[in-house]
C-alpha distance (Angstrom), angle and dihedral (degrees) to the residues before:
residue distance angle dihedral
M1 . . .
A2 3.79 . .
K3 3.81 89.7 .
M4 3.90 90.0 54.0
V5 3.83 91.4 52.2
E6 3.85 91.7 48.9
I7 3.81 90.2 48.0
A8 3.88 89.3 50.7
A9 3.78 92.0 48.4
G10 3.75 90.7 50.9
I11 3.71 92.9 51.2
I12 3.72 90.7 49.7
S13 3.79 92.1 50.4
V14 3.77 90.2 52.5
Y15 3.86 86.7 53.0
F16 3.80 89.9 48.7
I17 3.76 91.6 50.4
A18 3.83 91.1 51.9
G19 3.86 90.2 49.5
M20 3.82 90.5 52.1
L21 3.70 92.2 47.9
S22 3.75 90.2 51.5
L23 3.94 90.1 50.6
F24 3.84 90.6 48.9
Y25 3.76 89.7 48.3
Y26 3.77 88.5 56.0
I27 3.86 94.2 45.2
F28 3.80 96.1 49.7
F29 3.76 102.7 36.2
K30 3.95 102.7 20.7
K31 3.75 91.7 -129.9
G32 3.79 126.7 122.6
N33 3.80 128.8 29.7
W34 3.83 118.8 -60.4
K35 3.80 92.1 -164.8
K36 3.73 92.5 58.9
S37 3.70 93.5 44.8
L38 3.80 91.5 53.1
L39 3.77 90.0 47.6
H40 3.82 91.8 54.5
V41 3.82 89.9 49.1
G42 3.73 91.2 48.4
I43 3.77 92.8 49.1
S44 3.69 93.6 48.7
V45 4.01 93.0 48.4
F46 3.86 88.2 51.8
L47 3.78 94.2 47.3
L48 3.88 89.3 48.5
I49 3.86 90.5 50.3
F50 3.69 87.2 50.0
T51 3.69 93.0 49.4
I52 3.90 92.5 50.1
A53 3.91 89.6 47.9
F54 3.82 89.3 52.3
S55 3.76 91.9 50.9
F56 3.76 90.9 49.5
G57 3.85 88.4 50.0
L58 3.74 91.5 51.9
G59 3.90 89.8 47.6
I60 3.77 95.6 -124.5
A61 3.79 99.7 112.0
V62 3.70 118.8 103.5
């Protein structure tokens, strides 16, 4: 079960990086949608917090 939580956290972190890159693309080149970028960053942070809380609930967090 711990491996599944680690895999989920890894996937969420890749999603977070993609959201941050999209936000930086808007900041530097003024192209794209900043609201959508912030939405993706917010969703990824929420999912990561949920994953950490889930791992604490299972008792596998350090």
